[in-house]
C-alpha positions in Angstrom: 11.0 -56.2 46.4 13.7 -56.3 43.7 10.9 -56.3 41.0 9.3 -53.2 42.5 12.6 -51.3 42.3 13.1 -52.3 38.7 9.6 -51.2 37.7 10.1 -47.8 39.4 13.4 -47.2 37.5 11.7 -48.0 34.2 8.8 -45.5 34.9 11.4 -42.9 35.9 13.3 -43.4 32.6 10.1 -43.2 30.6 9.0 -40.0 32.2 12.4 -38.4 31.6 12.1 -39.3 27.9 8.6 -37.9 27.8 9.8 -34.6 29.4 12.6 -34.4 26.8 10.1 -34.8 23.9 7.8 -32.2 25.5 10.6 -29.7 25.8 11.7 -30.4 22.2 8.1 -29.5 21.1 7.9 -26.3 23.3 11.4 -25.0 22.9 10.9 -23.5 19.4 7.8 -21.6 20.6 9.6 -20.4 23.7 12.6 -19.1 21.6 10.2 -17.4 19.2 8.6 -15.5 22.1 12.0 -14.5 23.5 13.4 -13.3 20.2 10.1 -11.7 19.3 10.2 -9.7 22.5 13.7 -8.6 21.7 12.7 -7.6 18.2 9.7 -5.7 19.5 11.9 -3.8 22.0 14.3 -2.8 19.2 11.4 -1.6 17.1 10.1 0.6 19.9 13.7 1.9 20.4 13.9 2.7 16.7 10.6 4.6 16.8 11.5 6.5 19.9 14.9 7.4 18.4 13.5 8.7 15.1 10.9 10.7 17.0 13.5 12.3 19.2 15.9 12.9 16.3 13.1 14.7 14.2 12.4 16.9 17.2 16.1 17.7 17.8 16.5 18.5 14.1 13.6 20.9 14.0 14.8 22.5 17.3 18.2 23.2 15.7 16.6 24.6 12.6 14.3 27.0 14.4 16.3 28.2 17.4 19.7 28.6 15.7 18.4 29.0 12.1 20.9 26.5 10.8 21.2 25.3 7.2 19.7 22.0 6.0 23.1 20.4 6.3 23.3 21.4 10.0 19.8 20.0 10.6 20.7 16.7 8.9 23.9 16.4 11.0 21.9 16.9 14.2 19.4 14.3 13.2 22.1 11.7 12.3 24.0 12.5 15.5 20.8 12.0 17.7 20.0 8.7 15.9 23.6 7.4 15.5 22.6 3.8 16.3 20.2 3.7 13.3 22.7 4.8 10.6 20.4 7.3 8.9 21.2 8.7 5.5 20.4 12.1 4.0 17.6 10.5 1.9 15.8 9.4 5.1 15.6 13.0 6.4 13.1 15.4 4.7 13.2 19.1 5.6 10.2 21.3 4.6 10.5 24.0 3.5 14.0 23.3 2.3 16.6 26.0 2.5 18.5 26.9 -0.6 22.2 27.1 -1.0 22.3 30.9 -1.6 20.2 31.7 1.5 20.6 28.8 3.9 18.8 30.6 6.7 15.0 30.6 6.9 12.7 33.5 7.4 11.1 34.1 10.8 7.6 32.9 11.6 7.5 30.1 9.1 6.8 26.5 10.1 9.8 24.1 9.7 9.0 20.4 9.5 11.6 17.7 9.8 10.5 14.2 8.9 12.6 11.1 9.5 11.9 7.9 7.7 13.3 4.5 8.7 12.6 0.9 7.8 12.9 -1.4 10.8 14.2 -4.9 9.8 13.7 -7.6 12.5 16.8 -9.4 13.7 15.0 -12.7 13.9 14.9 -14.3 10.5 11.6 -16.1 10.9 9.9 -12.9 12.0 11.5 -11.0 9.2 10.1 -13.5 6.7 6.6 -13.2 8.2 6.7 -9.4 8.0 8.2 -9.4 4.5 11.1 -6.9 4.4 10.5 -4.7 7.3 8.3 -2.2 9.0 8.3 1.4 7.7 8.6 3.9 10.6 8.2 7.7 10.2 8.1 10.6 12.5 7.7 14.4 12.0 8.3 17.4 14.1 7.0 20.9 13.1 8.2 24.1 14.8 8.0 27.8 14.0 11.2 29.6 13.2 11.9 32.2 15.8 
C-alpha cells in the first residue's frame, strides 16, 4: 500500500509541472488578448471623441457664428483627453482675422485629425507608428 501512495504523489507532482508549463505557454497569448482588447477600446473611444468634438466645433461655428479660435477651443475642450493641437483641427472655409464671423447660408466643415498610438508595445510595433483617425462635420451657418 505504501508503494501505491508514493506513485500517486509522483503522478500528482508531474501533472502540476505539466500544468505550469502549459500556463507558461498560454499566458503570453492571454495577455496579448487582454491588452489588445484594452487598446481596441481606447481606439474606439478616441474615434468617438474626435467625431463628437468635430460636431461640437461645427455647432459652435454655425449657431453662435464664432471665430476660428472659438471653434478650436470648443473642439479641444470636448476632446481634452486626447490633447489635440491647432494643427489637428481644420476649419473650412477658414475665417479671416479682419472678419472672423462667417456669412449666412454657407457650409462650415470642421475636421479633426488624430493619430492613435497603441499602449501595448508589441501591438504598436505590429501597426508601425499608429492608426490615423479623422472625422468631419459639416453644418450650414444660420
